[in-house]
C-alpha positions in Angstrom: -70.1 -28.6 -12.5 -66.3 -28.5 -12.3 -64.9 -26.9 -9.3 -61.2 -26.3 -8.2 -59.8 -28.2 -5.2 -61.7 -26.9 -2.3 -58.9 -27.4 0.3 -56.7 -25.3 -1.9 -59.5 -22.6 -2.2 -59.7 -22.4 1.6 -55.9 -22.0 1.9 -55.9 -19.4 -0.9 -58.7 -17.4 0.7 -56.9 -17.2 4.0 -53.6 -16.1 2.4 -55.5 -13.5 0.3 -57.3 -12.1 3.3 -54.1 -11.6 5.3 -51.8 -10.9 2.3 -49.5 -13.3 4.1 -48.7 -17.0 3.9 -47.5 -16.9 7.5 -50.7 -15.4 8.9 -52.8 -17.8 6.8 -50.9 -20.7 8.3 -51.5 -19.4 11.8 -55.2 -19.1 11.1 -55.6 -22.6 9.7 -53.1 -24.2 12.1 -50.9 -25.6 9.3 -47.4 -24.9 8.2 -46.4 -22.1 5.9 -45.2 -24.7 3.5 -48.6 -26.3 3.4 -50.1 -22.9 2.4 -47.5 -22.6 -0.4 -48.2 -26.1 -1.7 -52.0 -25.6 -1.8 -51.7 -22.3 -3.6 -49.2 -23.8 -6.1 -51.7 -26.6 -6.8 -54.4 -24.0 -7.4 -52.1 -22.0 -9.7 -51.4 -25.1 -11.7 -55.2 -25.8 -11.9 -55.9 -22.3 -13.4 -52.6 -22.1 -15.3 -51.7 -18.6 -14.0 -50.2 -16.9 -11.0 -52.6 -15.9 -8.3 -50.0 -14.1 -6.2 -47.1 -11.9 -7.1 -44.1 -12.8 -4.9 -42.5 -9.6 -3.8 -39.4 -8.9 -1.8 -41.3 -8.0 1.3 -44.4 -10.1 0.9 -47.1 -11.0 -1.6 -49.9 -9.3 -3.4 -52.8 -10.6 -5.5 -52.5 -10.7 -9.3 -55.4 -9.6 -11.4 -56.6 -13.2 -11.7 -56.1 -13.7 -7.9 -58.1 -10.7 -7.1 -61.0 -11.9 -9.2 -60.9 -15.3 -7.6 -60.7 -13.9 -4.1 -63.7 -11.6 -4.6 -65.7 -14.7 -5.5 -64.4 -17.2 -2.9 -64.5 -14.8 0.0 -68.2 -14.1 -0.6 -69.0 -17.8 -1.2 -67.2 -19.0 2.0 -68.9 -16.3 4.0 -72.3 -17.3 2.8 -71.6 -21.0 3.4 -70.6 -20.2 7.0 -73.8 -18.2 7.6 -76.1 -20.9 6.2 -74.2 -23.6 8.1 -74.9 -21.8 11.4 -78.5 -21.4 10.5 -78.9 -25.1 9.6 -77.2 -26.1 12.9 -79.8 -24.1 14.8 -77.3 -21.5 16.0 -77.4 -17.7 15.6 -75.1 -16.3 12.9 -72.1 -14.3 14.1 -72.6 -10.6 13.7 -69.6 -9.4 11.6 -68.7 -5.7 12.0 -66.0 -3.6 10.3 -65.0 -0.6 12.3 -62.0 1.8 12.3 -59.4 1.1 14.9 -59.8 4.5 16.7 -63.6 4.1 17.0 -63.2 0.6 18.3 -60.6 1.5 21.0 -62.0 4.8 22.0 -65.8 4.3 21.9 -67.1 0.9 21.0 -65.0 -1.6 23.0 -65.7 0.1 26.4 -69.5 -0.3 25.7 -69.6 -3.6 23.9 -69.8 -5.7 27.1 -73.3 -4.2 27.5 -74.4 -5.8 24.2 -72.8 -9.1 25.1 -74.6 -9.2 28.4 -78.0 -8.5 26.8 -77.4 -10.9 23.8 -75.0 -13.7 24.8 -76.4 -15.8 21.9 -75.1 -13.3 19.2 -71.3 -13.6 19.0 -69.7 -10.5 17.5 -66.8 -10.8 15.0 -65.1 -7.4 15.1 -62.7 -6.5 12.2 -60.7 -3.3 12.8 -59.3 -1.3 9.9 -56.9 1.7 10.0 -58.9 3.7 7.5 -62.5 3.3 6.2 -62.5 1.3 3.0 -59.3 -0.7 3.5 -61.2 -3.9 4.0 -63.8 -3.5 1.2 -63.1 -7.0 -0.2 -64.1 -8.6 3.1 -67.8 -9.5 3.7 -69.5 -7.9 6.7 -73.0 -7.6 8.1 -72.3 -3.9 8.8 -69.6 -1.3 9.1 -69.1 1.8 11.2 -67.5 4.4 8.9 -66.3 7.9 9.3 -67.1 10.6 6.7 -65.7 14.1 6.6 -68.3 16.8 6.4 -71.0 18.2 8.7 -74.2 16.1 8.1 -76.2 19.2 8.8 -74.8 20.6 5.6 -77.3 19.9 2.7 -74.3 19.3 0.4 -73.2 16.3 2.6 -74.8 13.0 1.8 -74.8 9.9 4.0 -72.9 6.8 2.6 -75.0 4.3 0.6 -77.1 2.2 3.1 -75.7 4.4 5.8 -77.6 5.7 8.9 -76.2 8.6 10.9 -74.9 7.6 14.3 -73.1 10.6 15.8 -71.6 13.8 14.7 -67.9 14.3 15.3 -67.3 17.4 17.4 -63.6 18.4 17.3 -61.8 20.4 19.8 -58.0 21.3 20.1 -56.7 19.8 23.4 -53.4 19.4 25.2 -52.0 18.3 28.5 -52.5 20.8 31.4 -48.7 20.9 32.0 -48.1 21.8 28.3 -50.7 24.6 28.5 -49.4 26.0 31.8 -45.9 26.0 30.5 -46.8 28.0 27.4 -49.0 30.4 29.3 -46.3 31.1 32.0 -45.3 34.7 32.0 -48.2 35.9 30.0 -50.1 38.9 31.2 -53.5 38.6 32.6 -55.4 35.5 33.7 -55.4 33.6 30.4 -56.7 30.1 30.7 -56.1 29.1 27.1 -54.1 30.0 24.0 -55.4 32.4 21.4 -56.2 31.1 17.9 -53.3 33.2 16.6 -51.0 31.4 19.1 -51.6 28.1 17.3 -49.1 28.8 14.5 -46.3 28.8 17.1 -47.2 25.3 18.5 -46.7 21.8 17.3 -50.0 20.2 16.2 -50.6 16.4 16.3 -52.1 14.6 13.3 -54.4 11.6 13.8 -53.6 10.5 10.2 -50.8 11.5 7.9 -52.5 14.1 5.8 -53.9 16.2 8.7 -57.2 16.5 6.9 -59.1 17.2 10.2 -56.8 20.0 11.2 -57.1 21.5 7.7 -60.9 21.4 7.7 -61.0 22.7 11.2 -58.7 25.6 10.5 -60.7 26.6 7.4 -64.0 26.4 9.3 -62.6 28.4 12.2 -61.7 31.3 9.9 -58.6 30.3 8.0 -56.5 29.8 11.1 -52.8 29.7 10.4 -51.1 26.5 11.5 -47.5 25.2 11.4 -48.4 22.0 9.6 -44.9 21.3 8.4 -43.8 20.7 12.1 -46.8 18.4 12.9 -46.3 15.2 14.8 -48.0 12.6 12.6 -49.7 9.4 13.7 -52.2 7.0 12.0 -54.7 6.6 14.8 -56.7 9.0 17.0 -55.7 6.9 20.1 -51.9 7.5 19.6 -52.5 11.2 18.8 -54.5 11.6 22.0 -51.9 9.8 24.1 -49.2 12.1 22.6 -51.2 15.1 23.6 -51.7 13.7 27.2 -47.9 13.3 27.3 -47.3 16.9 26.5 -46.0 16.6 22.9 -48.3 19.2 21.4 -51.9 20.0 20.6 -54.2 17.3 19.2 -57.6 17.9 17.4 -59.7 15.4 19.2 -63.2 14.1 18.9 -65.1 14.8 22.1 -66.5 11.3 22.0 -63.0 10.0 22.2 -61.6 12.2 25.0 -64.6 12.7 27.3 -62.9 10.7 30.1 -59.6 12.6 29.7 -61.4 15.9 29.9 -63.3 14.9 33.0 -60.2 13.6 34.7 -58.2 16.7 33.7 -55.4 14.8 31.8 -56.5 16.9 28.8 -57.8 20.4 28.7 -59.0 22.7 25.9 -56.0 24.4 24.3 -57.9 27.4 22.9 -61.1 29.3 23.8 -63.3 28.1 21.0 -66.3 25.8 21.0 -66.1 22.3 19.5 -66.9 22.3 15.8 -68.7 19.6 13.7 -66.3 18.4 11.1 -67.5 14.9 10.2 -69.7 12.0 11.4 -69.9 8.3 12.0 -72.5 6.2 10.1 -73.7 2.6 10.5 -73.6 1.1 7.0 -75.6 -2.1 6.6 -74.3 -4.5 3.9 -76.7 -4.9 1.0 -79.1 -7.7 1.6 -78.5 -7.8 5.4 -81.0 -5.3 6.6 -83.9 -7.0 8.4 -81.8 -10.0 9.6 -82.5 -10.6 13.3 -78.9 -10.4 14.5 -78.2 -7.3 12.4 -81.4 -5.5 13.6 -80.6 -6.5 17.2 -77.2 -4.9 17.1 -78.4 -1.9 15.3 -81.2 -1.2 17.9 -78.7 -1.6 20.8 -76.1 0.6 19.1 -78.6 3.5 18.4 -79.9 3.4 22.0 -76.4 3.5 23.3 -75.5 6.4 21.0 -78.5 8.4 22.2 -77.4 8.0 25.8 -74.0 9.1 24.9 -75.3 12.2 23.1 -76.7 13.4 26.4 -73.1 13.3 27.8 -71.7 15.1 24.7 -74.3 17.8 24.9 -73.1 18.7 28.4 -69.5 18.9 27.1 -70.6 21.1 24.3 -72.3 23.5 26.6 -69.3 23.8 28.8 -66.6 23.8 26.1 
């Protein structure tokens, strides 16, 4: 069996994972020059370029992508087997979107760590679902647009429904008071027709949640060309708290702000189900002790949180 230089493979894998020689050097505690030399050695071995050197960084060539898909899986499996042979418990590796990690999972993860200190969690956050598909995980928490109660909406492959995403337009109380000032009557919120005169805040560049919500609410007219655009729910929520406009927020993400009063409902409409989060178990990982332990804890925690959300839905 003829294998390429394994040290070079390790350096290549780190560089491919980060798409950065600098970040790979930091991970492996070597110089950036050492990464470059090892990759050059590997390219000479294969007789082709594994990376395309660009003005602002690098990207994998077709041959590099093929090699990375193989080496990443192989190194992950070696690490898992090594831990088992040494008598330890394998790390639980979880991919999760940045917003879900910041707004829901991280505040609760200490509960799992307290119950299961012998199961270390390796958390990999991604901006959008699917941006880390070449990495190997035990499981992923993914978001999918579409109400799971709709028969036309199917769960992702190997996916188990965690929680429905209930969306509600929210803004800071000062913003709302300012725009209600001088209005006749005792209005406590804007009308749906008022929304077209206000700046909405996107939690991702395309505004897909706002578009789905507007359609589901009866083709509400919005001024989307004036939208303030962010790439994360967290930054969109903070912008709303600061009074920059109206965000469409997941109740699971803003329950604290609503309780504290730093956010208030912007319109008199009940929260609507627009999408859902699912726990997707990697093929072949279902049944592993550390995977099932995390899954059981997660689902129990979710059920407890659903009780809180149901109270919010009744009052919204």
